[in-house]
Biopython code that builds the backbone (N, CA, C, O; Angstrom):
import numpy as np
from Bio.PDB.StructureBuilder import StructureBuilder

atoms = [
    (1, "UNK", "N", (28.220, -5.654, -22.486)),
    (1, "UNK", "CA", (28.323, -5.256, -23.875)),
    (1, "UNK", "C", (29.310, -6.190, -24.567)),
    (1, "UNK", "O", (30.413, -6.407, -24.065)),
    (2, "UNK", "N", (28.929, -6.735, -25.696)),
    (2, "UNK", "CA", (29.798, -7.616, -26.466)),
    (2, "UNK", "C", (30.347, -6.822, -27.636)),
    (2, "UNK", "O", (29.596, -6.177, -28.369)),
    (3, "UNK", "N", (31.647, -6.871, -27.807)),
    (3, "UNK", "CA", (32.280, -6.144, -28.899)),
    (3, "UNK", "C", (32.756, -7.109, -29.958)),
    (3, "UNK", "O", (33.149, -8.237, -29.660)),
    (4, "UNK", "N", (32.718, -6.662, -31.181)),
    (4, "UNK", "CA", (33.293, -7.454, -32.257)),
    (4, "UNK", "C", (34.635, -6.835, -32.629)),
    (4, "UNK", "O", (34.970, -5.740, -32.178)),
    (5, "UNK", "N", (35.379, -7.524, -33.432)),
    (5, "UNK", "CA", (36.646, -6.985, -33.899)),
    (5, "UNK", "C", (36.670, -7.070, -35.408)),
    (5, "UNK", "O", (35.863, -7.791, -35.995)),
    (6, "UNK", "N", (37.592, -6.341, -36.062)),
    (6, "UNK", "CA", (37.634, -6.363, -37.519)),
    (6, "UNK", "C", (37.702, -7.796, -38.029)),
    (6, "UNK", "O", (38.485, -8.610, -37.539)),
    (7, "UNK", "N", (36.875, -8.087, -39.013)),
    (7, "UNK", "CA", (36.853, -9.414, -39.592)),
    (7, "UNK", "C", (35.846, -10.340, -38.952)),
    (7, "UNK", "O", (35.599, -11.431, -39.465)),
    (8, "UNK", "N", (35.253, -9.925, -37.835)),
    (8, "UNK", "CA", (34.252, -10.777, -37.200)),
    (8, "UNK", "C", (32.875, -10.201, -37.470)),
    (8, "UNK", "O", (32.740, -9.017, -37.776)),
    (9, "UNK", "N", (31.849, -11.040, -37.357)),
    (9, "UNK", "CA", (30.500, -10.510, -37.558)),
    (9, "UNK", "C", (30.202, -9.428, -36.534)),
    (9, "UNK", "O", (30.501, -9.593, -35.352)),
    (10, "UNK", "N", (29.628, -8.345, -36.968)),
    (10, "UNK", "CA", (29.313, -7.269, -36.037)),
    (10, "UNK", "C", (27.897, -7.444, -35.533)),
    (10, "UNK", "O", (27.126, -8.245, -36.061)),
    (11, "UNK", "N", (27.572, -6.692, -34.517)),
    (11, "UNK", "CA", (26.235, -6.755, -33.951)),
    (11, "UNK", "C", (25.207, -6.121, -34.887)),
    (11, "UNK", "O", (24.016, -6.424, -34.801)),
    (12, "UNK", "N", (25.665, -5.246, -35.776)),
    (12, "UNK", "CA", (24.709, -4.505, -36.590)),
    (12, "UNK", "C", (24.577, -5.020, -38.018)),
    (12, "UNK", "O", (23.674, -4.580, -38.729)),
    (13, "UNK", "N", (25.432, -5.929, -38.467)),
    (13, "UNK", "CA", (25.272, -6.461, -39.815)),
    (13, "UNK", "C", (25.865, -7.857, -39.911)),
    (13, "UNK", "O", (26.754, -8.237, -39.148)),
    (14, "UNK", "N", (25.349, -8.598, -40.864)),
    (14, "UNK", "CA", (25.862, -9.943, -41.113)),
    (14, "UNK", "C", (27.043, -9.837, -42.063)),
    (14, "UNK", "O", (27.121, -8.877, -42.829)),
    (15, "UNK", "N", (27.972, -10.800, -42.039)),
    (15, "UNK", "CA", (29.142, -10.726, -42.921)),
    (15, "UNK", "C", (28.781, -10.520, -44.387)),
    (15, "UNK", "O", (29.462, -9.765, -45.081)),
    (16, "UNK", "N", (27.742, -11.164, -44.870)),
    (16, "UNK", "CA", (27.373, -11.018, -46.274)),
    (16, "UNK", "C", (26.826, -9.627, -46.594)),
    (16, "UNK", "O", (26.660, -9.286, -47.765)),
    (17, "UNK", "N", (26.544, -8.822, -45.571)),
    (17, "UNK", "CA", (26.077, -7.452, -45.774)),
    (17, "UNK", "C", (27.213, -6.436, -45.674)),
    (17, "UNK", "O", (26.994, -5.242, -45.879)),
    (18, "UNK", "N", (28.408, -6.892, -45.364)),
    (18, "UNK", "CA", (29.548, -6.000, -45.177)),
    (18, "UNK", "C", (30.311, -5.857, -46.492)),
    (18, "UNK", "O", (31.022, -6.779, -46.891)),
    (19, "UNK", "N", (30.178, -4.717, -47.174)),
    (19, "UNK", "CA", (30.836, -4.559, -48.476)),
    (19, "UNK", "C", (32.355, -4.605, -48.385)),
    (19, "UNK", "O", (33.025, -4.920, -49.368)),
    (20, "UNK", "N", (32.900, -4.298, -47.227)),
    (20, "UNK", "CA", (34.349, -4.294, -47.099)),
    (20, "UNK", "C", (34.907, -5.708, -47.011)),
    (20, "UNK", "O", (36.024, -5.963, -47.463)),
    (21, "UNK", "N", (34.140, -6.631, -46.432)),
    (21, "UNK", "CA", (34.551, -8.033, -46.464)),
    (21, "UNK", "C", (34.514, -8.555, -47.890)),
    (21, "UNK", "O", (35.370, -9.345, -48.287)),
    (22, "UNK", "N", (33.528, -8.119, -48.663)),
    (22, "UNK", "CA", (33.446, -8.496, -50.068)),
    (22, "UNK", "C", (34.656, -7.958, -50.834)),
    (22, "UNK", "O", (35.215, -8.654, -51.681)),
    (23, "UNK", "N", (35.053, -6.739, -50.541)),
    (23, "UNK", "CA", (36.215, -6.146, -51.191)),
    (23, "UNK", "C", (37.478, -6.963, -50.889)),
    (23, "UNK", "O", (38.277, -7.235, -51.785)),
    (24, "UNK", "N", (37.644, -7.342, -49.645)),
    (24, "UNK", "CA", (38.817, -8.137, -49.270)),
    (24, "UNK", "C", (38.781, -9.508, -49.935)),
    (24, "UNK", "O", (39.803, -9.989, -50.424)),
    (25, "UNK", "N", (37.634, -10.126, -49.954)),
    (25, "UNK", "CA", (37.478, -11.426, -50.602)),
    (25, "UNK", "C", (37.783, -11.320, -52.095)),
    (25, "UNK", "O", (38.443, -12.191, -52.661)),
    (26, "UNK", "N", (37.305, -10.261, -52.723)),
    (26, "UNK", "CA", (37.555, -10.038, -54.144)),
    (26, "UNK", "C", (39.048, -9.856, -54.403)),
    (26, "UNK", "O", (39.586, -10.415, -55.358)),
    (27, "UNK", "N", (39.708, -9.085, -53.566)),
    (27, "UNK", "CA", (41.151, -8.871, -53.707)),
    (27, "UNK", "C", (41.895, -10.202, -53.700)),
    (27, "UNK", "O", (42.741, -10.453, -54.559)),
    (28, "UNK", "N", (41.575, -11.056, -52.723)),
    (28, "UNK", "CA", (42.258, -12.347, -52.624)),
    (28, "UNK", "C", (41.897, -13.258, -53.787)),
    (28, "UNK", "O", (42.747, -14.008, -54.266)),
    (29, "UNK", "N", (40.656, -13.206, -54.250)),
    (29, "UNK", "CA", (40.239, -14.032, -55.383)),
    (29, "UNK", "C", (40.974, -13.621, -56.652)),
    (29, "UNK", "O", (41.433, -14.483, -57.402)),
    (30, "UNK", "N", (41.092, -12.323, -56.905)),
    (30, "UNK", "CA", (41.814, -11.853, -58.096)),
    (30, "UNK", "C", (43.283, -12.250, -58.005)),
    (30, "UNK", "O", (43.867, -12.675, -59.002)),
    (31, "UNK", "N", (43.886, -12.119, -56.834)),
    (31, "UNK", "CA", (45.276, -12.561, -56.669)),
    (31, "UNK", "C", (45.418, -14.033, -57.033)),
    (31, "UNK", "O", (46.345, -14.410, -57.750)),
    (32, "UNK", "N", (44.519, -14.851, -56.550)),
    (32, "UNK", "CA", (44.571, -16.291, -56.802)),
    (32, "UNK", "C", (44.349, -16.607, -58.284)),
    (32, "UNK", "O", (45.033, -17.463, -58.846)),
    (33, "UNK", "N", (43.410, -15.929, -58.905)),
    (33, "UNK", "CA", (43.161, -16.143, -60.337)),
    (33, "UNK", "C", (44.406, -15.794, -61.143)),
    (33, "UNK", "O", (44.791, -16.537, -62.046)),
    (34, "UNK", "N", (45.033, -14.673, -60.823)),
    (34, "UNK", "CA", (46.238, -14.275, -61.555)),
    (34, "UNK", "C", (47.387, -15.250, -61.303)),
    (34, "UNK", "O", (48.179, -15.524, -62.205)),
    (35, "UNK", "N", (47.479, -15.765, -60.099)),
    (35, "UNK", "CA", (48.538, -16.717, -59.778)),
    (35, "UNK", "C", (48.361, -18.013, -60.572)),
    (35, "UNK", "O", (49.337, -18.600, -61.037)),
    (36, "UNK", "N", (47.123, -18.450, -60.721)),
    (36, "UNK", "CA", (46.844, -19.731, -61.369)),
    (36, "UNK", "C", (46.751, -19.653, -62.893)),
    (36, "UNK", "O", (46.787, -20.694, -63.550)),
    (37, "UNK", "N", (46.636, -18.498, -63.460)),
    (37, "UNK", "CA", (46.344, -18.383, -64.890)),
    (37, "UNK", "C", (47.457, -18.925, -65.778)),
    (37, "UNK", "O", (47.179, -19.375, -66.889)),
    (38, "UNK", "N", (48.692, -18.898, -65.329)),
    (38, "UNK", "CA", (49.842, -19.478, -66.036)),
    (38, "UNK", "C", (49.889, -19.082, -67.510)),
    (38, "UNK", "O", (49.988, -19.947, -68.381)),
    (39, "UNK", "N", (49.819, -17.791, -67.792)),
    (39, "UNK", "CA", (49.955, -17.292, -69.157)),
    (39, "UNK", "C", (48.704, -17.383, -70.007)),
    (39, "UNK", "O", (48.733, -17.002, -71.177)),
    (40, "UNK", "N", (47.618, -17.871, -69.461)),
    (40, "UNK", "CA", (46.381, -17.984, -70.228)),
    (40, "UNK", "C", (45.593, -16.683, -70.155)),
    (40, "UNK", "O", (45.666, -15.967, -69.157)),
    (41, "UNK", "N", (44.836, -16.374, -71.215)),
    (41, "UNK", "CA", (43.978, -15.189, -71.141)),
    (41, "UNK", "C", (42.870, -15.399, -70.116)),
    (41, "UNK", "O", (42.496, -16.531, -69.808)),
    (42, "UNK", "N", (42.355, -14.296, -69.598)),
    (42, "UNK", "CA", (41.262, -14.352, -68.622)),
    (42, "UNK", "C", (39.946, -14.072, -69.330)),
    (42, "UNK", "O", (39.763, -13.010, -69.926)),
    (43, "UNK", "N", (39.047, -15.018, -69.260)),
    (43, "UNK", "CA", (37.743, -14.857, -69.891)),
    (43, "UNK", "C", (36.841, -13.992, -69.018)),
    (43, "UNK", "O", (36.911, -14.030, -67.790)),
    (44, "UNK", "N", (36.002, -13.219, -69.677)),
    (44, "UNK", "CA", (35.013, -12.389, -69.007)),
    (44, "UNK", "C", (33.635, -12.886, -69.397)),
    (44, "UNK", "O", (33.466, -13.433, -70.487)),
    (45, "UNK", "N", (32.657, -12.712, -68.543)),
    (45, "UNK", "CA", (31.324, -13.239, -68.835)),
    (45, "UNK", "C", (30.529, -12.356, -69.788)),
    (45, "UNK", "O", (29.655, -12.871, -70.486)),
    (46, "UNK", "N", (30.783, -11.073, -69.852)),
    (46, "UNK", "CA", (29.945, -10.181, -70.641)),
    (46, "UNK", "C", (30.601, -9.655, -71.911)),
    (46, "UNK", "O", (29.971, -8.905, -72.657)),
    (47, "UNK", "N", (31.853, -10.030, -72.178)),
    (47, "UNK", "CA", (32.500, -9.646, -73.433)),
    (47, "UNK", "C", (33.156, -10.874, -74.044)),
    (47, "UNK", "O", (33.563, -11.794, -73.334)),
    (48, "UNK", "N", (33.253, -10.878, -75.340)),
    (48, "UNK", "CA", (33.809, -12.044, -76.025)),
    (48, "UNK", "C", (35.328, -12.053, -76.039)),
    (48, "UNK", "O", (35.944, -13.114, -76.140)),
    (49, "UNK", "N", (35.929, -10.882, -75.937)),
    (49, "UNK", "CA", (37.388, -10.797, -75.991)),
    (49, "UNK", "C", (37.942, -10.947, -74.574)),
    (49, "UNK", "O", (37.586, -10.161, -73.696)),
    (50, "UNK", "N", (38.804, -11.936, -74.330)),
    (50, "UNK", "CA", (39.347, -12.119, -72.977)),
    (50, "UNK", "C", (40.424, -11.085, -72.664)),
    (50, "UNK", "O", (40.942, -10.414, -73.556)),
    (51, "UNK", "N", (40.744, -10.974, -71.395)),
    (51, "UNK", "CA", (41.872, -10.133, -71.000)),
    (51, "UNK", "C", (43.154, -10.810, -71.470)),
    (51, "UNK", "O", (43.385, -11.992, -71.214)),
    (52, "UNK", "N", (43.968, -10.041, -72.153)),
    (52, "UNK", "CA", (45.263, -10.539, -72.599)),
    (52, "UNK", "C", (46.371, -10.030, -71.688)),
    (52, "UNK", "O", (46.113, -9.557, -70.581)),
    (53, "UNK", "N", (47.585, -10.130, -72.159)),
    (53, "UNK", "CA", (48.747, -9.728, -71.346)),
    (53, "UNK", "C", (48.672, -8.276, -70.895)),
    (53, "UNK", "O", (49.000, -7.967, -69.749)),
    (54, "UNK", "N", (48.240, -7.372, -71.794)),
    (54, "UNK", "CA", (48.184, -5.950, -71.432)),
    (54, "UNK", "C", (47.204, -5.709, -70.284)),
    (54, "UNK", "O", (47.532, -5.016, -69.322)),
    (55, "UNK", "N", (46.015, -6.274, -70.382)),
    (55, "UNK", "CA", (45.004, -6.086, -69.337)),
    (55, "UNK", "C", (45.429, -6.767, -68.033)),
    (55, "UNK", "O", (45.198, -6.240, -66.945)),
    (56, "UNK", "N", (46.040, -7.919, -68.152)),
    (56, "UNK", "CA", (46.498, -8.635, -66.964)),
    (56, "UNK", "C", (47.615, -7.856, -66.272)),
    (56, "UNK", "O", (47.672, -7.805, -65.044)),
    (57, "UNK", "N", (48.491, -7.257, -67.055)),
    (57, "UNK", "CA", (49.550, -6.423, -66.479)),
    (57, "UNK", "C", (48.942, -5.232, -65.734)),
    (57, "UNK", "O", (49.402, -4.876, -64.649)),
    (58, "UNK", "N", (47.916, -4.621, -66.313)),
    (58, "UNK", "CA", (47.241, -3.511, -65.633)),
    (58, "UNK", "C", (46.603, -3.971, -64.331)),
    (58, "UNK", "O", (46.658, -3.257, -63.330)),
    (59, "UNK", "N", (45.999, -5.154, -64.333)),
    (59, "UNK", "CA", (45.445, -5.702, -63.098)),
    (59, "UNK", "C", (46.536, -5.841, -62.038)),
    (59, "UNK", "O", (46.353, -5.442, -60.889)),
    (60, "UNK", "N", (47.657, -6.403, -62.433)),
    (60, "UNK", "CA", (48.746, -6.665, -61.487)),
    (60, "UNK", "C", (49.415, -5.384, -61.002)),
    (60, "UNK", "O", (49.769, -5.274, -59.829)),
    (61, "UNK", "N", (49.588, -4.422, -61.891)),
    (61, "UNK", "CA", (50.364, -3.222, -61.559)),
    (61, "UNK", "C", (49.523, -2.053, -61.050)),
    (61, "UNK", "O", (50.037, -1.177, -60.354)),
    (62, "UNK", "N", (48.240, -2.035, -61.392)),
    (62, "UNK", "CA", (47.415, -0.898, -61.001)),
    (62, "UNK", "C", (46.225, -1.278, -60.118)),
    (62, "UNK", "O", (46.013, -0.677, -59.065)),
    (63, "UNK", "N", (45.464, -2.259, -60.541)),
    (63, "UNK", "CA", (44.221, -2.579, -59.833)),
    (63, "UNK", "C", (44.503, -3.224, -58.481)),
    (63, "UNK", "O", (43.968, -2.781, -57.464)),
    (64, "UNK", "N", (45.336, -4.266, -58.453)),
    (64, "UNK", "CA", (45.625, -4.929, -57.173)),
    (64, "UNK", "C", (46.281, -3.984, -56.159)),
    (64, "UNK", "O", (45.878, -3.981, -54.996)),
    (65, "UNK", "N", (47.281, -3.181, -56.558)),
    (65, "UNK", "CA", (47.848, -2.234, -55.585)),
    (65, "UNK", "C", (46.814, -1.214, -55.081)),
    (65, "UNK", "O", (46.849, -0.827, -53.912)),
    (66, "UNK", "N", (45.901, -0.780, -55.950)),
    (66, "UNK", "CA", (44.856, 0.161, -55.511)),
    (66, "UNK", "C", (43.928, -0.509, -54.494)),
    (66, "UNK", "O", (43.563, 0.097, -53.487)),
    (67, "UNK", "N", (43.553, -1.751, -54.761)),
    (67, "UNK", "CA", (42.720, -2.480, -53.799)),
    (67, "UNK", "C", (43.459, -2.674, -52.482)),
    (67, "UNK", "O", (42.869, -2.553, -51.409)),
    (68, "UNK", "N", (44.741, -2.971, -52.566)),
    (68, "UNK", "CA", (45.540, -3.180, -51.354)),
    (68, "UNK", "C", (45.616, -1.893, -50.527)),
    (68, "UNK", "O", (45.504, -1.936, -49.302)),
    (69, "UNK", "N", (45.804, -0.755, -51.191)),
    (69, "UNK", "CA", (45.825, 0.533, -50.471)),
    (69, "UNK", "C", (44.471, 0.820, -49.828)),
    (69, "UNK", "O", (44.400, 1.306, -48.699)),
    (70, "UNK", "N", (43.416, 0.521, -50.547)),
    (70, "UNK", "CA", (42.071, 0.730, -50.015)),
    (70, "UNK", "C", (41.862, -0.129, -48.773)),
    (70, "UNK", "O", (41.355, 0.363, -47.765)),
    (71, "UNK", "N", (42.241, -1.397, -48.830)),
    (71, "UNK", "CA", (42.083, -2.287, -47.685)),
    (71, "UNK", "C", (42.940, -1.832, -46.501)),
    (71, "UNK", "O", (42.507, -1.925, -45.353)),
    (72, "UNK", "N", (44.144, -1.343, -46.772)),
    (72, "UNK", "CA", (45.007, -0.843, -45.697)),
    (72, "UNK", "C", (44.358, 0.363, -45.018)),
    (72, "UNK", "O", (44.388, 0.482, -43.793)),
    (73, "UNK", "N", (43.779, 1.248, -45.810)),
    (73, "UNK", "CA", (43.121, 2.432, -45.243)),
    (73, "UNK", "C", (41.903, 2.023, -44.422)),
    (73, "UNK", "O", (41.653, 2.587, -43.356)),
    (74, "UNK", "N", (41.146, 1.045, -44.913)),
    (74, "UNK", "CA", (39.999, 0.551, -44.158)),
    (74, "UNK", "C", (40.455, -0.042, -42.826)),
    (74, "UNK", "O", (39.791, 0.147, -41.807)),
    (75, "UNK", "N", (41.571, -0.750, -42.823)),
    (75, "UNK", "CA", (42.099, -1.305, -41.573)),
    (75, "UNK", "C", (42.477, -0.195, -40.598)),
    (75, "UNK", "O", (42.260, -0.327, -39.393)),
    (76, "UNK", "N", (43.043, 0.904, -41.115)),
    (76, "UNK", "CA", (43.355, 2.046, -40.248)),
    (76, "UNK", "C", (42.079, 2.614, -39.628)),
    (76, "UNK", "O", (42.026, 2.886, -38.428)),
    (77, "UNK", "N", (41.057, 2.789, -40.458)),
    (77, "UNK", "CA", (39.784, 3.320, -39.955)),
    (77, "UNK", "C", (39.168, 2.377, -38.933)),
    (77, "UNK", "O", (38.686, 2.813, -37.888)),
    (78, "UNK", "N", (39.185, 1.077, -39.239)),
    (78, "UNK", "CA", (38.651, 0.087, -38.296)),
    (78, "UNK", "C", (39.411, 0.125, -36.976)),
    (78, "UNK", "O", (38.808, 0.046, -35.906)),
    (79, "UNK", "N", (40.727, 0.245, -37.051)),
    (79, "UNK", "CA", (41.535, 0.293, -35.837)),
    (79, "UNK", "C", (41.185, 1.491, -34.970)),
    (79, "UNK", "O", (41.079, 1.376, -33.749)),
    (80, "UNK", "N", (41.005, 2.644, -35.610)),
    (80, "UNK", "CA", (40.627, 3.849, -34.857)),
    (80, "UNK", "C", (39.262, 3.681, -34.202)),
    (80, "UNK", "O", (39.086, 3.999, -33.026)),
    (81, "UNK", "N", (38.306, 3.184, -34.965)),
    (81, "UNK", "CA", (36.962, 2.996, -34.413)),
    (81, "UNK", "C", (36.951, 1.948, -33.312)),
    (81, "UNK", "O", (36.234, 2.097, -32.322)),
    (82, "UNK", "N", (37.734, 0.895, -33.474)),
    (82, "UNK", "CA", (37.802, -0.139, -32.440)),
    (82, "UNK", "C", (38.410, 0.427, -31.160)),
    (82, "UNK", "O", (37.942, 0.122, -30.063)),
    (83, "UNK", "N", (39.451, 1.249, -31.293)),
    (83, "UNK", "CA", (40.055, 1.868, -30.110)),
    (83, "UNK", "C", (39.046, 2.770, -29.395)),
    (83, "UNK", "O", (38.969, 2.769, -28.167)),
    (84, "UNK", "N", (38.271, 3.540, -30.169)),
    (84, "UNK", "CA", (37.239, 4.392, -29.571)),
    (84, "UNK", "C", (36.171, 3.551, -28.886)),
    (84, "UNK", "O", (35.698, 3.902, -27.805)),
    (85, "UNK", "N", (35.796, 2.456, -29.505)),
    (85, "UNK", "CA", (34.780, 1.572, -28.940)),
    (85, "UNK", "C", (35.277, 0.950, -27.642)),
    (85, "UNK", "O", (34.524, 0.859, -26.672)),
    (86, "UNK", "N", (36.539, 0.522, -27.612)),
    (86, "UNK", "CA", (37.099, -0.072, -26.400)),
    (86, "UNK", "C", (37.212, 0.956, -25.282)),
    (86, "UNK", "O", (36.986, 0.626, -24.118)),
    (87, "UNK", "N", (37.559, 2.197, -25.619)),
    (87, "UNK", "CA", (37.616, 3.261, -24.619)),
    (87, "UNK", "C", (36.225, 3.508, -24.037)),
    (87, "UNK", "O", (36.071, 3.638, -22.822)),
    (88, "UNK", "N", (35.230, 3.570, -24.891)),
    (88, "UNK", "CA", (33.862, 3.758, -24.417)),
    (88, "UNK", "C", (33.450, 2.603, -23.513)),
    (88, "UNK", "O", (32.821, 2.821, -22.477)),
    (89, "UNK", "N", (33.794, 1.392, -23.889)),
    (89, "UNK", "CA", (33.453, 0.238, -23.063)),
    (89, "UNK", "C", (34.121, 0.334, -21.689)),
    (89, "UNK", "O", (33.490, 0.053, -20.670)),
    (90, "UNK", "N", (35.394, 0.731, -21.661)),
    (90, "UNK", "CA", (36.091, 0.886, -20.369)),
    (90, "UNK", "C", (35.441, 1.973, -19.524)),
    (90, "UNK", "O", (35.282, 1.808, -18.314)),
    (91, "UNK", "N", (35.066, 3.079, -20.149)),
    (91, "UNK", "CA", (34.421, 4.174, -19.415)),
    (91, "UNK", "C", (33.077, 3.712, -18.839)),
    (91, "UNK", "O", (32.755, 4.014, -17.690)),
    (92, "UNK", "N", (32.305, 2.985, -19.631)),
    (92, "UNK", "CA", (31.021, 2.478, -19.141)),
    (92, "UNK", "C", (31.232, 1.487, -18.001)),
    (92, "UNK", "O", (30.482, 1.492, -17.024)),
    (93, "UNK", "N", (32.234, 0.651, -18.121)),
    (93, "UNK", "CA", (32.544, -0.317, -17.070)),
    (93, "UNK", "C", (32.915, 0.403, -15.780)),
    (93, "UNK", "O", (32.437, 0.047, -14.703)),
    (94, "UNK", "N", (33.769, 1.418, -15.893)),
    (94, "UNK", "CA", (34.187, 2.177, -14.713)),
    (94, "UNK", "C", (33.005, 2.922, -14.097)),
    (94, "UNK", "O", (32.893, 3.002, -12.874)),
    (95, "UNK", "N", (32.132, 3.462, -14.926)),
    (95, "UNK", "CA", (30.947, 4.156, -14.402)),
    (95, "UNK", "C", (30.040, 3.174, -13.663)),
    (95, "UNK", "O", (29.520, 3.492, -12.593)),
    (96, "UNK", "N", (29.852, 1.987, -14.227)),
    (96, "UNK", "CA", (29.039, 0.962, -13.550)),
    (96, "UNK", "C", (29.676, 0.550, -12.232)),
    (96, "UNK", "O", (28.990, 0.391, -11.222)),
    (97, "UNK", "N", (30.985, 0.380, -12.251)),
    (97, "UNK", "CA", (31.691, -0.037, -11.039)),
    (97, "UNK", "C", (31.580, 1.034, -9.965)),
    (97, "UNK", "O", (31.384, 0.714, -8.793)),
    (98, "UNK", "N", (31.702, 2.296, -10.346)),
    (98, "UNK", "CA", (31.578, 3.396, -9.378)),
    (98, "UNK", "C", (30.156, 3.465, -8.821)),
    (98, "UNK", "O", (29.966, 3.716, -7.631)),
    (99, "UNK", "N", (29.165, 3.243, -9.675)),
    (99, "UNK", "CA", (27.780, 3.261, -9.209)),
    (99, "UNK", "C", (27.532, 2.125, -8.227)),
    (99, "UNK", "O", (26.850, 2.322, -7.222)),
    (100, "UNK", "N", (28.068, 0.950, -8.495)),
    (100, "UNK", "CA", (27.922, -0.179, -7.574)),
    (100, "UNK", "C", (28.606, 0.103, -6.242)),
    (100, "UNK", "O", (28.095, -0.248, -5.179)),
    (101, "UNK", "N", (29.777, 0.747, -6.320)),
    (101, "UNK", "CA", (30.495, 1.082, -5.081)),
    (101, "UNK", "C", (29.693, 2.065, -4.236)),
    (101, "UNK", "O", (29.653, 1.953, -3.011)),
    (102, "UNK", "N", (29.052, 3.037, -4.901)),
    (102, "UNK", "CA", (28.199, 4.004, -4.177)),
    (102, "UNK", "C", (27.004, 3.296, -3.552)),
    (102, "UNK", "O", (26.608, 3.619, -2.431)),
    (103, "UNK", "N", (26.435, 2.347, -4.258)),
    (103, "UNK", "CA", (25.288, 1.597, -3.718)),
    (103, "UNK", "C", (25.717, 0.776, -2.528)),
    (103, "UNK", "O", (25.009, 0.726, -1.522)),
    (104, "UNK", "N", (26.879, 0.124, -2.623)),
    (104, "UNK", "CA", (27.396, -0.663, -1.496)),
    (104, "UNK", "C", (27.646, 0.244, -0.286)),
    (104, "UNK", "O", (27.344, -0.132, 0.847)),
    (105, "UNK", "N", (28.185, 1.411, -0.522)),
    (105, "UNK", "CA", (28.481, 2.349, 0.554)),
    (105, "UNK", "C", (27.176, 2.820, 1.205)),
    (105, "UNK", "O", (27.093, 2.937, 2.427)),
    (106, "UNK", "N", (26.161, 3.089, 0.380)),
    (106, "UNK", "CA", (24.891, 3.573, 0.904)),
    (106, "UNK", "C", (24.168, 2.491, 1.705)),
    (106, "UNK", "O", (23.503, 2.795, 2.695)),
    (107, "UNK", "N", (24.295, 1.238, 1.286)),
    (107, "UNK", "CA", (23.631, 0.119, 1.972)),
    (107, "UNK", "C", (24.398, -0.255, 3.227)),
    (107, "UNK", "O", (23.810, -0.519, 4.276)),
    (108, "UNK", "N", (25.699, -0.272, 3.107)),
    (108, "UNK", "CA", (26.541, -0.790, 4.176)),
    (108, "UNK", "C", (26.863, 0.172, 5.215)),
    (108, "UNK", "O", (27.569, -0.161, 6.167)),
]
sb = StructureBuilder()
sb.init_structure("model")
sb.init_model(0)
sb.init_chain("A")
sb.init_seg("    ")
for serial, (resi, resn, name, xyz) in enumerate(atoms, 1):
    if name == "N":
        sb.init_residue(resn, " ", resi, " ")
    sb.init_atom(name, np.array(xyz, "f"), 0.0, 1.0, " ", f" {name:<3s}", serial, name[0])
structure = sb.get_structure()
């Protein structure tokens, strides 16, 4: 059995199908955009009025921290599931090893 770990492609979905990787990528992209903006307004594609200081402050003080909390919680969930998956893998390995030992005993 091959196991994946958080951040790696899983056996059941491709990275581009993982909405949580998209969320993390978006978080880092918004951080980078805000870092580089250097006091300039942020243009939006569907509205004519760009984000000004007030909207940018809300992004920095409310939106980014909310995304960060969400990502931290997802990491907690991933960690729990990974621990359960590793325990299951160890149990299956031990069961296989015990079955092989019984077969060796029966043959030998």
